[in-house]
C-alpha positions in Angstrom: -66.6 271.1 -83.5 -65.9 271.1 -79.4 -69.2 272.4 -78.7 -71.0 269.9 -81.3 -68.6 266.8 -79.6 -70.2 268.0 -76.1 -74.0 268.2 -77.5 -73.9 264.8 -79.1 -72.3 263.3 -75.5 -75.0 265.2 -73.7 -77.7 263.4 -76.1 -76.1 260.0 -76.0 -76.1 260.4 -71.8 -79.6 261.0 -72.0 -80.6 258.3 -74.3 -78.9 256.0 -72.0 -80.8 257.5 -69.0 -83.9 257.1 -70.8 -83.7 253.9 -71.3 -83.1 252.7 -68.1 -85.9 254.4 -66.7 -88.2 253.0 -69.6 -86.6 249.5 -68.3 -87.2 250.3 -64.8 -90.8 251.3 -65.3 -92.2 250.5 -69.0 -95.4 251.7 -68.1 -94.5 255.4 -67.4 -96.2 258.1 -69.1 -93.9 260.6 -70.8 -94.3 263.7 -69.2 -93.9 267.3 -71.1 -91.4 268.5 -72.5 -89.9 265.3 -73.5 -89.6 263.7 -69.8 -90.6 261.0 -68.0 -90.8 259.8 -64.5 -89.5 256.5 -63.5 -90.0 254.4 -60.6 -88.5 256.8 -58.0 -90.4 259.6 -58.9 -87.8 261.5 -60.3 -87.9 262.8 -64.0 -85.7 262.2 -66.7 -85.8 264.8 -69.4 -83.8 265.0 -73.0 -82.7 268.1 -73.7 -82.1 269.6 -77.0 -83.8 266.4 -79.1 -85.4 267.5 -81.7 -87.2 264.1 -82.0 -90.1 263.6 -78.8 -90.6 260.3 -77.7 -94.3 259.1 -78.7 -96.3 256.2 -77.8 -97.3 256.2 -81.5 -97.2 252.5 -83.5 -94.3 252.7 -85.8 -93.7 250.3 -88.7 -92.1 246.5 -88.3 -91.0 246.6 -92.0 -89.8 248.2 -94.9 -93.6 247.1 -96.6 -95.6 248.8 -94.1 -93.7 252.2 -94.3 -95.2 254.6 -96.6 -92.2 256.5 -97.8 -88.6 256.2 -97.6 -88.2 258.7 -94.3 -90.5 256.3 -92.8 -88.1 253.6 -93.7 -84.9 255.5 -92.6 -87.0 255.8 -89.3 -87.5 252.4 -89.1 -83.8 251.8 -89.4 -83.1 254.3 -86.8 -85.3 252.7 -84.4 -83.4 249.1 -85.0 -79.9 250.6 -84.3 -81.4 252.2 -81.3 -83.0 248.5 -80.5 -79.7 247.0 -81.1 -77.5 249.5 -79.1 -79.9 249.4 -76.0 -79.3 245.3 -76.0 -75.5 246.1 -75.7 -73.8 245.3 -72.6 -72.3 248.4 -70.9 -68.6 247.4 -71.7 -69.2 247.4 -75.6 -69.7 251.2 -75.1 -66.8 252.1 -73.3 -65.7 252.7 -69.8 -67.9 255.2 -68.9 -70.6 253.0 -68.4 -71.7 251.5 -65.2 -71.6 247.8 -66.0 -67.6 248.4 -66.3 -65.3 247.3 -63.4 -62.0 249.7 -63.3 -58.9 248.0 -64.7 -60.8 245.0 -66.1 -60.8 243.3 -69.0 -64.7 243.7 -69.4 -67.9 243.5 -67.7 -68.6 240.4 -66.0 -72.2 238.8 -66.4 -73.4 237.3 -62.8 -75.0 234.5 -65.2 -71.7 232.7 -66.4 -72.2 233.4 -69.8 -75.6 234.3 -70.5 -74.8 237.5 -71.9 -72.9 236.1 -74.6 -75.3 233.9 -75.7 -77.8 236.8 -75.7 -75.6 239.1 -77.8 -75.1 236.4 -80.6 -78.7 235.9 -80.6 -79.4 239.6 -80.7 -76.8 239.7 -83.7 -78.1 236.9 -85.4 -81.5 238.3 -85.2 -80.7 242.2 -86.7 -78.6 240.4 -89.2 -81.9 239.0 -90.7 -84.0 242.3 -90.2 -81.0 244.3 -92.3 -80.7 241.5 -95.1 -84.9 241.6 -95.4 -84.8 245.2 -95.1 -82.4 246.0 -98.2 -84.4 243.4 -100.4 -87.5 245.1 -99.7 -86.0 248.7 -99.9 -84.7 248.1 -103.3 -87.8 246.6 -104.2 -89.6 250.0 -103.9 -86.7 251.7 -105.6 -85.5 252.9 -102.4 -81.5 252.9 -102.8 -81.1 256.0 -99.7 -82.7 253.3 -97.0 -80.9 250.5 -98.5 -77.4 252.1 -98.8 -77.8 253.3 -94.9 -78.7 249.3 -94.2 -75.7 248.0 -96.1 -73.8 250.3 -94.5 -74.8 249.5 -90.7 -73.9 245.9 -92.1 -70.4 247.1 -92.4 -70.0 248.7 -89.5 -71.0 245.4 -87.4 -68.9 243.6 -89.7 -71.5 241.5 -90.7 -71.9 240.2 -94.9 -75.1 240.2 -96.1 -76.7 236.8 -96.5 -76.2 234.7 -100.1 -80.3 234.9 -100.6 -80.2 238.4 -100.2 -77.4 238.7 -102.9 -79.7 236.5 -105.0 -82.3 238.4 -104.5 -80.6 241.9 -105.6 -78.8 240.2 -108.8 -82.0 239.0 -109.8 -83.4 242.2 -109.6 -80.6 243.7 -111.7 -81.0 241.2 -114.6 -84.3 242.2 -114.8 -83.8 245.2 -114.8 -81.4 244.8 -117.3 -82.8 243.0 -119.5 -86.1 245.5 -119.7 -83.9 248.5 -120.1 -82.4 246.5 -123.1 -85.2 245.5 -124.4 -86.1 249.6 -123.8 -83.5 250.5 -126.4 -84.5 248.0 -128.9 -86.1 250.6 -131.2 -86.1 251.0 -134.6 -84.6 254.7 -133.6 -81.6 252.4 -132.0 -80.6 250.0 -133.8 -77.9 249.7 -136.6 -77.4 247.3 -139.1 -74.6 244.8 -139.0 -73.7 242.8 -141.9 -72.9 239.6 -140.5 -69.1 237.4 -140.7 -70.2 234.3 -142.8 -67.5 231.1 -142.7 -68.5 228.4 -145.5 -67.4 224.8 -146.1 -68.9 222.9 -148.8 -69.2 218.7 -149.5 -70.6 216.9 -152.4 -74.3 217.3 -151.6 -73.9 219.9 -148.9 -72.8 223.6 -147.8 -72.2 224.6 -144.7 -72.7 228.1 -143.0 -71.0 229.5 -139.4 -72.6 233.0 -139.0 -70.9 235.3 -136.1 -72.8 238.2 -134.7 -70.3 240.5 -136.0 -69.0 242.2 -138.9 -65.8 240.7 -139.0 -64.8 237.0 -138.0 -61.6 238.5 -135.6 -63.6 240.6 -134.1 -64.5 239.6 -130.1 -67.7 238.3 -129.5 -69.6 240.6 -128.1 -73.4 239.4 -128.3 -74.0 236.2 -127.4 -77.2 235.7 -128.9 -80.3 237.6 -130.4 -83.7 238.1 -130.1 -87.0 238.4 -132.8 -84.9 236.2 -135.5 -86.0 236.0 -138.8 -85.0 232.7 -141.5 -85.6 232.5 -144.9 -84.7 229.8 -147.4 -85.4 229.3 -151.0 -84.1 227.8 -154.2 -81.4 230.5 -154.9 -81.3 232.8 -151.3 -80.8 232.2 -147.4 -81.2 235.1 -145.3 -81.0 235.7 -141.5 -81.7 238.2 -139.5 -82.2 238.7 -135.5 -82.1 241.9 -132.9 -78.5 241.6 -130.4 -80.2 240.6 -126.7 -76.9 242.4 -125.3 -76.8 245.3 -127.8 -79.2 246.9 -129.6 -78.0 246.4 -133.0 -79.6 244.2 -136.0 -77.5 241.8 -137.4 -78.3 240.2 -140.8 -77.2 238.2 -143.6 -78.4 238.0 -147.1 -76.8 235.5 -149.5 -77.8 234.7 -153.4 -76.3 231.7 -153.7 -74.0 229.6 -156.6 -76.1 227.4 -157.3 -79.6 225.9 -156.5 -80.5 224.2 -153.0 -82.9 222.2 -151.8 -84.7 224.0 -148.8 -87.1 221.4 -147.6 -83.7 219.3 -146.7 -81.8 222.4 -145.5 -81.7 223.4 -141.8 -80.6 225.9 -139.1 -79.6 226.4 -135.6 -78.1 228.5 -133.1 -74.5 227.3 -132.7 -71.8 228.2 -130.1 -71.7 231.2 -128.2 -72.7 234.3 -131.0 -73.3 232.5 -133.7 -75.9 230.8 -135.9 -75.0 227.7 -138.3 -77.0 226.4 -141.8 -76.4 223.1 -143.6 -77.7 223.9 -147.1 -78.6 220.7 -149.1 -77.8 221.2 -152.6 -80.2 220.2 -155.5 -77.7 218.6 -157.7 -74.4 217.0 -156.0 -70.9 218.4 -156.8 -68.8 220.9 -156.0 -69.2 224.7 -156.3 -66.5 227.4 -157.8 -67.9 230.4 -154.8 -70.5 230.5 -152.2 -72.2 233.6 -153.7 -73.7 233.7 -157.0 -71.7 237.3 -157.8 -67.7 236.8 -158.8 -66.6 240.0 -156.6 -65.5 239.5 -153.2 -66.7 239.6 -149.8 -64.6 241.1 -147.1 -66.4 238.9 -144.4 -66.8 235.7 -146.4 -64.2 233.0 -145.5 -63.3 229.4 -146.3 -64.0 227.3 -142.8 -61.3 225.1 -143.4 -61.8 223.4 -140.3 -65.3 222.1 -140.9 -64.1 221.7 -144.8 -61.8 219.0 -143.6 -64.3 217.4 -141.6 -67.0 217.4 -144.2 -64.8 215.9 -146.8 -63.9 212.8 -144.5 -67.5 212.5 -144.1 -68.1 212.7 -147.7 -65.4 210.0 -148.0 -66.8 207.6 -145.4 -70.1 208.4 -147.2 -68.7 207.4 -150.5 -67.4 204.2 -149.5 -70.2 202.9 -147.5 -72.5 203.6 -150.4 -69.5 201.6 -152.7 -70.1 199.0 -150.4 -73.8 198.9 -150.5 -73.9 199.1 -154.1 -71.5 196.0 -154.3 -73.7 193.7 -151.7 -76.9 194.9 -154.0 -75.4 193.9 -157.0 -73.8 190.8 -155.7 -77.2 189.9 -154.6 -78.9 190.9 -157.8 -76.2 188.5 -159.6 -76.9 185.9 -157.1 -80.7 186.2 -157.7 -80.3 186.1 -161.6 -78.1 182.9 -161.3 -80.6 181.5 -158.8 -83.4 182.4 -161.5 -81.6 181.0 -164.2 -80.9 177.8 -162.9 -84.2 177.4 -161.5 -85.3 177.8 -165.3 -83.0 175.2 -166.5 -84.6 172.6 -163.5 -87.6 173.8 -164.4 -86.9 173.2 -168.3 -85.0 170.0 -167.7 -88.0 168.8 -165.7 -90.5 169.7 -168.4 -88.4 167.7 -171.1 -87.9 164.8 -168.8 -92.0 165.0 -167.9 -92.2 164.7 -172.1 -89.9 162.3 -172.2 -91.3 160.2 -169.8 -94.6 161.0 -171.2 -93.5 160.1 -174.5 -91.8 156.4 -173.5 -95.0 155.8 -171.7 -97.4 156.0 -174.7 -94.5 154.3 -176.1 -95.2 151.3 -173.8 -99.0 151.9 -173.6 -98.6 151.6 -177.7 -96.7 148.4 -177.8 -98.6 146.4 -175.0 -101.5 147.4 -177.4 -99.7 145.7 -180.2 -99.0 142.9 -177.8 -101.8 142.4 -175.8 -103.9 140.2 -178.4 -101.1 137.5 -179.0 -100.8 137.4 -175.3 -104.2 136.6 -174.7 -104.1 134.0 -178.2 -101.0 132.4 -176.1 -103.2 132.0 -173.3 -106.3 130.4 -174.3 -104.1 128.1 -176.5 -102.7 127.7 -172.9 -106.0 126.7 -171.1 -106.8 124.2 -174.0 -103.9 122.4 -174.0 -104.7 122.3 -169.6 -108.1 120.8 -170.2 -107.7 118.8 -173.3 -108.9 115.5 -172.8 -105.4 112.7 -173.0 -106.1 112.0 -176.7 -105.5 115.5 -177.6 -103.1 116.6 -175.3 -99.9 116.1 -178.2 -102.2 118.3 -180.6 -103.3 121.3 -178.0 -99.7 121.3 -176.5 -98.3 121.7 -180.4 -101.0 124.8 -180.6 -99.6 126.0 -177.3 -96.7 126.0 -178.0 -96.9 127.6 -181.3 -98.8 130.7 -179.8 -95.9 131.1 -177.3 -93.5 131.5 -180.3 -95.1 133.8 -181.6 -95.4 135.7 -178.6 -91.9 136.0 -178.3 -91.4 136.7 -181.8 -93.7 139.5 -180.9 -92.1 141.0 -177.9 -89.1 140.4 -180.0 -87.5 137.6 -178.1 -87.8 135.2 -181.6 -84.2 134.5 -181.2 -84.1 133.5 -177.4 -83.6 130.1 -177.3 -83.5 130.0 -173.6 -87.0 131.1 -173.7 -87.9 129.2 -176.0 -86.7 125.9 -174.2 -88.3 126.8 -171.2 -91.3 127.1 -172.9 -91.0 123.6 -174.3 -89.8 122.1 -170.9 -93.1 123.7 -169.3 -95.7 122.5 -171.4 -93.9 119.1 -171.5 -93.9 118.9 -167.6 -97.6 119.6 -167.7 -98.1 117.1 -170.0 -96.3 114.4 -168.1 -99.1 114.8 -165.4 -101.5 114.8 -167.0 -100.7 111.3 -168.8 -99.9 109.8 -165.5 -103.8 109.3 -164.8 -103.9 110.3 -161.6 -105.5 113.7 -162.1 -106.7 114.1 -158.2 -103.1 113.3 -156.9 -101.6 115.8 -159.5 -103.7 118.8 -159.4 -102.0 121.1 -156.8 -98.8 120.2 -158.8 -100.4 120.8 -162.3 -102.1 124.3 -160.9 -98.9 125.4 -160.2 -97.1 124.8 -163.0 -100.3 126.6 -165.3 -100.0 129.4 -162.9 -96.5 129.8 -163.3 -96.4 129.5 -167.3 -99.1 132.1 -167.4 -97.0 134.5 -165.4 -94.2 133.9 -167.5 -96.8 134.2 -170.7 -97.7 137.7 -168.9 -94.4 139.2 -168.0 -93.1 138.9 -171.8 -95.2 141.7 -172.7 -95.2 145.9 -171.6 -96.8 145.7 -168.2 -100.2 147.6 -167.4 -98.7 151.7 -167.8 -100.9 152.9 -164.3 -99.1 149.7 -162.7 -95.7 151.7 -163.2 -94.9 153.6 -160.2 -93.7 157.1 -160.5 -90.1 158.0 -160.1 -90.5 159.2 -156.3 -92.4 156.1 -156.2 -89.7 153.7 -157.3 -87.3 155.3 -154.9 -89.3 154.6 -151.5 -90.9 151.4 -152.7 -89.9 148.9 -151.0 -87.6 145.8 -152.6 -89.4 143.1 -154.1 -88.1 139.3 -153.1 -86.0 137.3 -155.8 -88.1 135.4 -158.2 -87.2 131.7 -157.8 -84.6 130.0 -159.3 -87.2 128.5 -162.8 -89.2 131.9 -163.2 -85.5 134.1 -163.2 -84.2 131.2 -166.1 -87.6 132.1 -167.9 -87.0 135.5 -167.5 
């Protein structure tokens, strides 16, 4: 043991001298037998070293290495370069840079040595991070482990990027290995545990990737899933991603469902859920067609309460909708009935009006000849000579009385007296002998008398305004006192 330690100390001293010589004369060619000549002409040899110093090109990173041994040599070269950059104080008190009894080497540059050490340490850490990732990707685990050990010796943790890269490498490898394990020879079939709940219209299933409901969740998700649903059956199959086992469920249902309106989806970790729409609304006595108890089938009480609450809410909504619809239909029926009543009333009114109009037309046709005779008799009286005034006035008066009889006013003494008064007034004007002076007055009396006669019979139907027109018509001027009395 002592001899080996002395040999290692000798080799370390030789390496130090070799480094100092290279610094003094970096272009010096290596001498034979592992010796070089320094700037002063003296030889520096490396006794008992198994690796000779050569001038051949060494790889700069793991990707340039052709083998894991080359990568290990690259790592050793990095370690040697890092040791060469360390100040003498960090290697021990025997080096030339240390002062006896001092706290350490003092650089004359006023602290530049500390800055160099920090930058060198950062560069070295970056090298080791890259080295570890590249070596791991090439599956050179021995080289990668040595680089990790070196970081530990330096008390420097790997970077987060290095950890992330190695984690991704591990995950991908684990996924690939799990996929390789998922073969027919490795698979085991497990019947899934099922919880179920029902409503008036639907069945709800919670299928767990485990053989028991109380078993811990070991399979979070599955691959190669297959789902089949028809009127009487529902089935599920999938291979666990974390474990190479096939999880299956196959249920023959108690009653038929509508597969077109049914659905499924992955639920929380380690489960898949189904919503099966019942073909006929109602309650099922059990989930399966068979009345045998299935150990891994349980009632889903939490979901059951939720579904029942939703059913009650939906029933209330449907009841409210039905009531509103019924109320709207009744209102519409009432509106239709009212419209029919109004239409019928309007039709009856129109029919009655038409009948009244027909009666008025008939009365006018009946009364018109008598009116014409009364007007003709008055015209004869108005143009008769003086000697015929009495006779023509009597004829005009008789014609007026006949008209009053036809219109149903033969007992109207006021009307008879009015006719007599008007005729006598016209006769008096005619008898004065001053025709030129009384013409205008006579004409006025004649027009009033004729208007009085015309107003006694039924007016023309065409001249009668409609009901709407009557509402909008302007009020007529009041007739004169004489006309009002005559009416």
